C-alpha positions in Angstrom: -44.9 -25.8 17.0 -43.3 -29.0 15.9 -45.1 -31.5 13.7 -43.3 -33.9 11.3 -44.8 -36.1 8.7 -42.9 -38.6 6.7 -43.7 -40.0 3.3 -45.0 -43.2 5.0 -47.3 -41.1 7.2 -45.3 -41.4 10.3 -45.4 -38.3 12.5 -42.5 -37.7 14.9 -42.6 -34.6 17.2 -39.2 -33.4 18.5 -40.7 -33.0 21.9 -41.3 -36.7 22.1 -44.7 -37.1 20.5 -45.4 -39.8 18.0 -48.2 -40.3 15.6 -49.1 -43.1 13.1 -51.4 -42.4 10.2 -53.7 -45.0 8.7 -53.4 -43.5 5.3 -51.7 -43.4 1.9 -49.0 -40.7 1.2 -50.6 -37.6 -0.2 -49.6 -35.9 -3.5 -47.8 -32.6 -3.3 -50.1 -29.6 -3.0 -50.2 -27.2 -6.0 -49.1 -23.6 -5.2 -49.6 -20.8 -7.7 -49.2 -17.1 -8.0 -48.8 -14.4 -10.6 -45.5 -12.8 -11.4 -42.2 -13.6 -9.7 -43.4 -13.8 -6.1 -46.4 -14.0 -3.8 -46.6 -11.7 -0.8 -48.6 -12.9 2.2 -49.4 -10.2 4.8 -48.5 -11.3 8.3 -49.6 -8.6 10.7 -48.8 -8.9 14.4 -51.8 -10.2 16.4 -51.6 -10.7 20.2 -47.8 -11.0 19.9 -47.9 -13.5 17.0 -47.6 -12.9 13.2 -50.8 -14.4 11.8 -52.0 -14.7 8.2 -55.6 -14.2 7.2 -56.6 -17.0 4.8 -59.7 -17.9 2.8 -60.8 -21.5 2.5 -63.0 -21.9 -0.6 -65.4 -18.9 -0.4 -65.3 -18.8 3.4 -63.1 -16.8 5.8 -61.0 -15.0 6.7 -59.4 -17.4 9.2 -56.3 -16.8 11.3 -53.4 -19.1 10.4 -49.8 -19.2 11.5 -46.9 -19.8 9.1 -45.0 -22.4 11.2 -41.4 -23.0 10.1 -41.2 -25.7 12.8 -43.9 -27.9 11.3 -43.6 -30.2 8.4 -47.3 -30.6 8.2 -50.2 -28.1 7.9 -53.2 -28.2 10.3 -56.7 -26.8 10.7 -58.9 -26.5 13.7 -61.2 -29.6 14.2 -64.4 -27.6 14.5 -63.5 -25.4 11.5 -62.9 -28.4 9.4 -66.3 -29.8 10.4 -68.1 -26.5 9.7 -66.5 -26.4 6.2 -67.5 -30.0 5.5 -64.0 -31.1 4.7 -63.6 -34.7 3.7 -61.7 -37.0 6.0 -59.0 -39.0 4.2 -57.2 -40.7 7.0 -56.5 -40.8 10.7 -53.4 -40.1 12.8 -52.8 -41.1 16.4 -51.0 -38.5 18.4 -49.5 -39.1 21.8 -46.6 -38.6 24.2 -44.4 -41.3 25.7 -46.3 -42.8 28.6 -49.4 -40.6 27.9 -52.7 -41.0 26.3 -52.9 -41.1 22.5 -55.3 -38.7 20.7 -56.8 -39.5 17.3 -56.6 -36.7 14.7 -58.1 -36.8 11.2 -56.4 -35.8 8.0 -58.7 -33.8 5.8 -58.7 -32.8 2.1 -58.7 -29.0 1.8 -60.7 -26.7 -0.4 -58.6 -24.1 -2.2 -56.7 -22.0 0.3 -55.9 -18.3 -0.5 -53.2 -16.5 1.6 -52.4 -13.1 0.2 -51.2 -13.5 -3.3 -50.8 -17.3 -2.9 -53.3 -19.9 -4.0 -52.9 -23.4 -2.5 -54.8 -26.3 -4.1 -55.0 -30.1 -3.4 -53.6 -29.8 0.0 -54.3 -32.0 3.0 -54.2 -30.9 6.6 -54.4 -32.5 10.0 -57.4 -31.6 12.1 -56.5 -30.8 15.7 -58.1 -28.6 18.4 -56.0 -25.5 17.6 -58.6 -22.9 18.8 -58.7 -24.6 22.2 -54.9 -25.1 22.4 -54.2 -21.5 21.5 -57.0 -19.9 23.5 -58.7 -18.8 20.3 -55.6 -17.2 18.8 -55.4 -19.3 15.6 -57.4 -21.7 13.5 -54.8 -23.2 11.4 -51.1 -23.7 10.5 -49.4 -23.4 7.2 -46.5 -25.8 7.6 -43.3 -26.4 5.6 -44.9 -29.3 3.6 -46.5 -26.6 1.5 -43.2 -25.0 0.4 -41.0 -28.0 -0.4 -40.3 -26.8 -4.0 -40.5 -23.1 -3.5 -38.5 -20.6 -1.4 -40.1 -19.0 1.7 -38.9 -15.7 3.1 -40.1 -15.1 6.6 -40.0 -11.4 7.3 -41.9 -10.6 10.6 -40.4 -7.2 11.0 -42.1 -6.1 7.8 -45.2 -8.2 8.7 -45.1 -10.4 5.6 -43.9 -13.7 4.1 -42.9 -14.0 0.5 -43.0 -17.1 -1.7 -40.8 -17.2 -4.8 -38.9 -19.5 -7.1 -35.6 -17.6 -6.6 -33.3 -20.2 -4.9 -30.5 -19.4 -2.6 -26.8 -19.7 -3.4 -24.5 -21.7 -1.2 -21.7 -19.1 -1.5 -23.8 -16.3 0.1 -22.2 -15.5 3.5 -25.6 -15.5 5.2 -26.4 -19.0 4.1 -26.0 -22.2 6.1 -26.9 -25.8 5.2 -30.2 -27.4 6.3 -29.9 -30.8 7.9 -33.2 -32.4 6.9 -32.3 -35.8 8.3 -34.6 -35.3 11.3 -37.3 -33.4 9.4 -38.0 -29.7 9.5 -35.7 -26.7 9.2 -32.6 -27.7 11.2 -29.2 -26.1 11.1 -26.1 -26.0 13.3 -25.5 -23.2 15.8 -22.9 -22.6 18.4 -23.6 -22.4 22.1 -20.6 -21.3 24.2 -18.4 -22.9 21.5 -20.3 -26.1 21.4 -21.8 -27.2 18.1 -25.6 -27.9 18.5 -28.2 -28.8 15.9 -31.1 -26.3 16.2 -34.7 -26.4 14.9 -35.9 -23.1 13.5 -39.5 -22.8 14.8 -41.6 -19.8 14.3 -44.5 -21.7 15.9 -42.8 -21.6 19.3 -43.1 -18.4 21.3 -39.8 -19.0 23.0 -36.2 -18.0 22.4 -33.3 -20.4 22.5 -34.4 -23.7 24.2 -32.1 -26.6 24.9 -32.5 -30.1 26.4 -32.2 -30.1 30.2 -29.3 -32.6 30.0 -27.2 -30.0 28.2 -27.2 -27.7 31.3 -24.3 -29.4 33.1 -22.0 -28.9 30.2 -22.4 -25.2 29.7 -21.0 -22.1 31.5 -24.0 -20.7 33.2 -24.3 -17.8 35.6 -24.8 -18.7 39.2 -28.1 -18.0 40.9 -31.6 -19.5 41.1 -33.2 -20.9 38.0 -36.5 -19.5 36.9 -39.0 -22.4 36.5 -42.1 -22.8 34.4 -44.2 -25.1 32.4 -44.9 -25.5 28.7 -48.3 -26.9 27.6 -47.8 -29.0 24.5 -49.8 -31.5 22.6 -50.0 -34.6 24.8 -48.8 -33.1 28.0 -46.7 -30.5 29.9 -43.0 -30.0 29.9 -40.8 -28.5 32.7 -38.8 -25.4 31.9 -35.8 -23.8 33.6 -34.2 -20.5 32.6 -30.5 -19.7 33.1 -28.2 -17.0 31.8 -25.3 -18.2 29.6 -21.8 -16.9 30.3 -20.8 -17.0 26.7 -22.2 -16.5 23.2 -24.8 -18.2 21.0 -23.9 -17.9 17.3 -26.6 -18.3 14.7 -25.2 -18.1 11.3 -23.1 -14.9 11.2 -25.0 -13.4 14.2 -23.8 -13.5 17.8 -25.8 -13.2 21.0 -23.6 -12.5 24.1 -24.7 -13.8 27.5 -28.3 -14.6 26.5 -30.9 -16.2 28.7 -31.5 -19.9 27.8 -34.4 -22.1 28.4 -33.9 -25.7 29.3 -36.8 -28.2 28.7 -37.4 -31.6 30.1 -38.2 -34.0 28.5 -37.0 -32.7 25.1 -35.6 -33.7 21.8 -31.7 -33.9 21.6 -31.3 -30.5 19.9 -32.0 -26.8 20.4 -35.1 -24.9 19.4 -35.0 -21.3 18.1 -38.4 -19.8 18.6 -40.2 -16.6 17.5 -38.7 -14.5 20.3 -35.5 -14.7 18.2 -36.9 -15.3 14.7 -39.1 -12.2 14.9 -36.0 -10.1 15.0 -34.5 -11.8 11.9 -35.0 -12.2 8.2 -34.8 -15.8 7.3 -35.1 -17.4 3.8 -35.8 -21.2 3.6 -34.9 -23.1 0.5 -35.9 -26.7 1.2 -35.2 -27.9 -2.3 -31.6 -26.7 -2.2 -31.4 -27.5 1.6 -30.2 -24.0 2.3 -31.1 -21.4 5.0 -30.3 -17.7 4.9 -30.1 -15.9 8.3 -29.8 -12.2 8.5 -30.6 -9.3 10.8 -34.1 -7.9 10.0 -34.1 -5.2 7.3 -35.4 -1.8 8.3 -39.2 -1.7 8.5 -40.7 -0.5 5.2 -42.7 2.6 5.7 -46.3 2.6 4.3 -47.5 5.3 2.0 -48.5 8.1 4.4 -51.3 9.2 2.0 -52.9 5.7 2.0 -55.7 5.1 4.5 -55.1 2.6 7.1 -57.7 -0.2 7.0 -59.5 -0.8 10.2 -58.5 -3.9 12.1 -61.4 -5.3 14.2 -59.2 -7.8 16.1 -62.0 -10.4 16.2 -61.6 -13.9 14.8 -64.6 -15.9 13.6 -65.3 -19.6 13.8 -67.6 -20.7 11.0 -68.3 -18.8 7.8 -68.9 -15.1 8.0 -71.0 -14.4 5.0 -72.4 -17.9 5.0 -74.5 -18.1 8.1 -74.3 -17.6 11.9 -70.6 -17.3 12.9 -69.2 -17.8 16.4 -66.5 -15.5 17.8 -63.5 -17.7 18.3 -61.1 -15.0 19.6 -60.9 -11.3 20.6 -57.5 -9.6 20.7 -56.7 -7.7 23.9 -57.0 -4.0 23.4 -58.5 -4.3 19.9 -61.5 -2.3 18.7 -63.5 -5.5 18.9 -62.7 -5.9 22.6 -63.4 -2.3 23.4 -66.7 -2.5 21.6 -67.8 -5.5 23.8 -67.3 -8.6 21.7 -66.7 -11.8 23.7 -65.5 -15.3 22.8 -68.6 -17.5 22.1 -70.8 -14.6 20.8 -72.8 -15.7 17.7 -73.1 -13.1 15.0 -76.7 -12.5 13.8 -76.5 -9.4 11.7 -74.4 -6.4 10.7 -75.8 -3.0 9.9 -79.4 -4.4 10.0 -78.6 -7.1 7.4 -78.5 -10.8 8.2 -74.9 -12.0 8.3 -75.9 -14.7 5.8 -76.6 -12.0 3.2 -73.0 -10.9 2.9 -70.5 -12.5 0.7 -66.9 -12.6 1.9 -65.6 -9.7 -0.2 -68.3 -7.2 0.8 -68.1 -8.2 4.4 -64.3 -7.8 4.5 -64.5 -4.4 2.8 -67.1 -3.2 5.3 -65.2 -4.4 8.3 -62.0 -2.7 7.1 -63.7 0.5 6.0 -64.3 3.8 7.9 -68.0 3.5 8.5 -69.6 2.6 11.9 -70.5 -1.0 12.3 -73.6 -2.1 14.2 -73.6 -5.8 15.1 -76.2 -8.0 16.7 -74.9 -11.0 18.5 -76.5 -13.8 20.6 -75.0 -14.3 24.1 -76.4 -16.6 26.8 -79.8 -16.7 25.0 -80.0 -12.9 24.6 -79.5 -10.6 21.7 -77.1 -7.7 22.2 -76.2 -4.8 20.0 -72.5 -3.9 19.6 -71.3 -0.8 17.8 -67.8 -0.4 16.4 -66.9 3.2 15.5 
């Protein structure tokens, strides 16, 4: 996903969206952690690597670390349920399309793994609706301007540290921050192209449609499709390249490329590629390390594996009735019978409001059977997770 915010509160989306904010520039958020680094678990959920965050004493909520966004965002309804203060407004729209108003909100402390984020602001947008319940927020690159972010999806984690990159490392390339975001030069069939590194996009290598005529492409029909983005749809075409795409020291021979119309005048590298890599982003030094993913670290075989329910809550589990915002396909939650829109009443014969976040999380991840009561279409149903 691509969202950009300048110091004068002008948003420019590479896909053509613009937004103007009636606000003052925000102070930098404060990030803190103990020791040399903060590890943020990033398990794969429905094909995306999501982070479970706590906001104040509420949560967990599913957020995405989005290297393609220079702002952070929270679902509109979640922001309302948490009572977050509105501090400004942004108008978001596409050329020739309708503009949509979005509020900037002041966040409560946000905890993601070992990382504590304080005094942050986020943009409230309808993320749950846009992502079909997959995520409730975005941790954007505005949070990591002074620190170093390691994005390591193969090991299902991100790491935040103060250990800056060295320009003489063979894996390191320069970040071009003139257009906002994490941008670096790549080569497409020998042609130098500026590329946006975007973990928020589910795609692979995407190029502007007007670049198609200048590239050696395999003959044959193009596979067409649509992309649903903020403010409208985009047309997509897929063609196989007769040549190589070079990203840093890595080379991809004869890959399938996606062409988008309309599009920004540069390439986009999405999670289909980034999920196979290990990238380190050092915005302060304007350096980016790109490597092949390291071998997946093996967990201690003797350690019990926590249960993963695969259900995402909208509202505050442990603080009152909570609505089910998403259910992962094939998860224990889906198999037990949870549906999007269910409202949780009780767990193991105790009102959901009687649980604090810590005890609720321990119970959900533990080995014991869980007996839930939910409201659905005016009726109360019992759901058992074994």
